[in-house]
N, C-alpha and C positions, 0 to 999 in steps of 0.2 A: 517624548513619551517617558514617563517615569518607570521605575523598575517593576512596580506592582502591576501596571497596565501591560507591560511586556510579558510579565509572568503569566497573567491571565490569558493572553493570546496563546501562549504555548500550552497552557493547561487545557485550553479549548480544543487543541489537537490531540493531547495526550490521553491515553488510556491508563498509562502508568509512568511515573517519573522516579528514577533512582539516582539521586534523591532530590526532593524539592528544595531542601535547605541548600544543597550544593548548587542547584540551578540558580537560586536567588543570589547566592554569593558570586556566582559566575557573571550574572547580569550586572551586578554592582561593580565588578572589577573590569569588565570588558563591554565596550559599546557595541562591538560586532563579533560575538563569538562565532566560531565556525562549526557548522553541523553538516552531517552527510547522511544520505540514504543510498542503498545499493539495490540494483535490479538485475536479476537474471533475464536476459533476452530469451524468451522461450515460447513465443506465440503471439497471437493477436491480443490487443489491449482491451480490457473491459473497463467499466466505469470506476472500479477500484484502483487499478494501476494507472489509468489515464486521467479521469476527471477528479477523483478524490485526491490523488497525489498533487494535482495542480492547486486545488483548494488549500490543502495543508501547507504547501510551499508558500503560498501567498501570505497566510497567517504567520508562519514562522519568520518570513522575511520582513513582514510589517513589524515584528517584534525586534528587528535589528540584526537578525542572524544572517551571516553569509552562508551560502549553501553550495555543497558539492554533491552532484549525483554521480555515483559510480555505475557505469555500465559494466556489469560483472560478467563479461563474456567468458573468461577463463573459468570462472566458478560454474557457469552453466555447462561448459564443456566437461568439467569434472563430474557434474551432476547428470550427465548424459541427456541433457535437454536437446530437443530436435534431433534425436538419434545420435547425439555426440558429434555432430558435424559442425566444426568450428566456423567454417565459412558461412553456413546458414545461420548460425547463432549470431555472427557479426552483422549479417543482413538484418536480422531481427532487432539488433541493437540500433542500427541506423533507422529502422522503422519506428522504434520506440521514441527516439529523439524527435521525429516528425510529429508523433502523437502529442508529446508534451508541448512542442512549439505551437501546434494548432489549438491546444487546450489553454494556452495563455501563459505558459511558463516562460519567464524572462529573467535575465540577470543571474543565472546560476552557472556554476562551473561544471561542465560535463567532462568527466574523467573516465577513460577506458582502462579496464584491468589489463588488457593486452599491452598497453603502454607502460603501466607500472611494473609489470613482470620483467621488463627489459633491464631494470636497475638491479645490480648486484646487492645494493644495500637493502632492497625490499626482501630478498631471499634471506639475508642475514637476520632480518626481523622475524621472518617466518620460522626459521630454525630456533631463534631465541624464544619465541612463543612456544614452539613445540617442546623445547627442553624444559619449560616451566609448567607443562600440563601433563598430567598422567594419561595413560592410554584409556583408562576407564572414563576419565573426564572428557576426553576427546570424543569417545564413542557416544556418550550421553548428549553431546552437542550436535549430533548429526540431524536433530529435529529441525535445525535451521535450514536444512536442505529439503524439507518436506518429507523426510524419511523418519521412520520410527526405529527404535532399538531393535537390532537383529536384521534390519533390511540392507545393511551395508554389504555390497558385493565386491567392491574393488578397493585395493589399497589406496588408490589415488583419492578416494573419498575422505580419507583421514586428513588430507591436505586442506580440504574445504574450510573447516572451522579455524584451522591455524591461519589460513590466508585471510579469512574475514576479520579475525582479530588483528592480524598484522596491518590490514587496510586502515584500521582506526588510527594506528600510530604513524603509518607512513604518510597518510593524508593530514596528519597533525590536527585532528579535529578535537573540539571541546565537547561536542554532543553527538551521540549516535541517535538518529531519528528514523527508526525503521518500524515495521509492523510488529505486532506482538508475537508473531511467529519467529521473529529474529531476536527476541529479548535475551535469549540465552547467550547469543554472541556478545551482546553488550555487557552482560554480567561477567562472562568469561574474560572480556577485555579489562574489566575493572579488577578482577582477581590477578591477572597477569601484570597489570600496572603496579599493584601493590608489591608483587614479588620482584619486579625488575626496576622499581622506582621510576617508572615512566608516568607521564601525565594521565591521570585517571579520568575517563570520560563520564559525563552525565548521560544516563540512558533515558531517552524519551521514546516511548513505544506508542504508536498510533493505532487506532481502531481499524479493524479489517471488516469490510462489508460482508455480510452473510449472503449465501446464495439464495435463489428464489424459493428454494424448498424449505428454508428456515433452518433452525438449529438441528444438527445431527448428533447422534450418539458419539460422545468423545472417543477418540481412537488411540490415545496414548502418546500424544506429542509433547505433553508437559504434565508434571506431577500435579500442578495446580489445576483443579477441575474447571475453573472459569476460563483460564487461558486455553486449556485443552479443547473445551467446547467451541470457543471462538475460532481456533486454528482449524479444527476438524470441519467447521461449517462455513469456512470462508468461500467467497465466490471464486470459482475455478474455471480457467479457460479450457481445461480438459473435460469439463461437463457443460457443453455449450448451451443446453436448454435451461441451465440454472444460472446463467450469466447474461448480463446486458453488455454487449460489445459496443465500442465507439463507432462501429461501422453498421450497426443494425439499422434497418429501415424503420420508419414509423410503424408500419404494419407489423413488423417483427417485434418491436418493442411492446406494442399493444397486446399482441398474442402472449408474449412471455409474462407481462405484468398481469394480464387477465387470469393466467393459470397459476400465479404466485400464491404461496401460502400466506394467508392474511387472517390470523385469529383475532378474536375480540379483545386484544390485549396489546400493550406496547412491547411486551416481552416476546422474543422469538417471532418478530413480525418484520420481514424484510421490506415490505412496502412502506411502513412507517419509518423504518431505518433509512431508506433512501431519501425520504423527505427530510429527516433530521440532519443527515450528514452531507447531503448534496444539494437538494432543491432549496432549502431555506438558507443555505450558505451562498447560493448564487442569485436568489431572488428576494427582494424586500417584502413582497406580498405574494400570496398564493391564492388564486381564485379557483373555486370549484363550481362548475356549472351544473345545474340540475333543474329539473322540471319544477314549476311553481307548486304543483300538487305535493312535491316532496320538500317544500320549504324554500324553493328558489335558490339563486346563486348565493354563495357565501365566500367571504374573503378572510384570510388569516394573515396576520403580520408576525406571528410567532408560532413556532412548531408546537410548543406546549398547549396552546389553545386548540390547535387541530387535533392533537393526540387526545386531549380531554374530551372533546366532542365525539371523537371516534369511540373511545372506551365507554362513553355514556350513551352510545347508540343514537347520537344526534347526527352522525355522519355514516352513511351506508358504505360497506366495503367496496361496492362497484363504483360509487362516486369517487372514493379515495383512489381506487386503481386507475380510473379514467384520467383523473387529474395528474396522477403520478406519471402515467405514460406520456401525456401531453407535455409536461414540463421536462421530463428526461429527454424527450425528443428535441425540445428547444435547446437544451444544454449541450447535447451531443452534436447537433446539426453543424456547428462550425468545424468540428473535427472531421465529420463525414464529408463536408464540402471540400475541405483542404485536400483530402485524398482523392476526390473526384477531379479537382482542377489542377493540382500540382503534378506534373508528369513524373518527377523523381519519386515523390511519395506514392503515387499510384502504382508505379512499378514495384516498389518495395512491398506494398500491400498485396499485389497480385502474386508475387513469388511466395510470400509468407502464407497467404491463404491456401496455397496449393501444397503446403508442407504439413505433414502429419504432426500433430502436437503430442509429445510424450510427457508422461507424468514426471 
């Protein structure tokens, strides 16, 4: 596969690339650049953290990237996820690895933060990063924790952005490939790399699925209005009725999709978005079943054709919703069945489902 085709695959995942020229140069120089994403284990997986992550990984690896997933248990501990209980956080991490396995993630390197922190050299990097970053800059970066300026309560939370930047260099990655809510960490890593003469990473930020209620009023996570709106509106496990979880029954999926916000526009439309980013990535064709008096069944081989029919009122919202619920259920089913059949996975799910999710 030539460089341009590899670049197109990565651009298909990316909402933003800093910078595209650097990425092209990297692909020309290296057959298998190393990329990483990090996840705080903090609760049950929804289609964003479970299914979309697997889809994006497949495309990135098809482009020749080697991939490391960092199970950021120490970061979640600092961020007081699951009540700040490190044992439960690590159970949630083991649960997440089962989700990714069931969703088809293969050939990635799984790295735990709790293993990395045992290395003195890692903490040397953390201190070097911290010494090159002003206090004000560190406080601005706490949005990567899902916190806004002024919400920091504990001194330990200042370690979080310093650790996330140090992760980039300790893992020796060429590309940071995280959600747009983490873009500030990648930008900060680039600034630190310039100051310390370390390898500067390319920042590839992927799209974050919106919740079922659509776009919310921006809440101050980023100065850029577009990113702030996307981060503020992302699907959240702490708001279960606005999220589709990988364990949801077909009945529950249908109920949630039926109640989803679905305006006559592709903008601010979670139902269309799930088709664009998940369903059409997993299925070659999408069939919508409807009564003959409403035009009969229709098939789409391309998301844009479906979107155009919808905005031209050729496709009714309830027909779109019914199809979306059916197809999401098909895509989620292998993950749901894995947790029903595998005793280890089932126990991890049981314990985690009984744990209160904290923001």
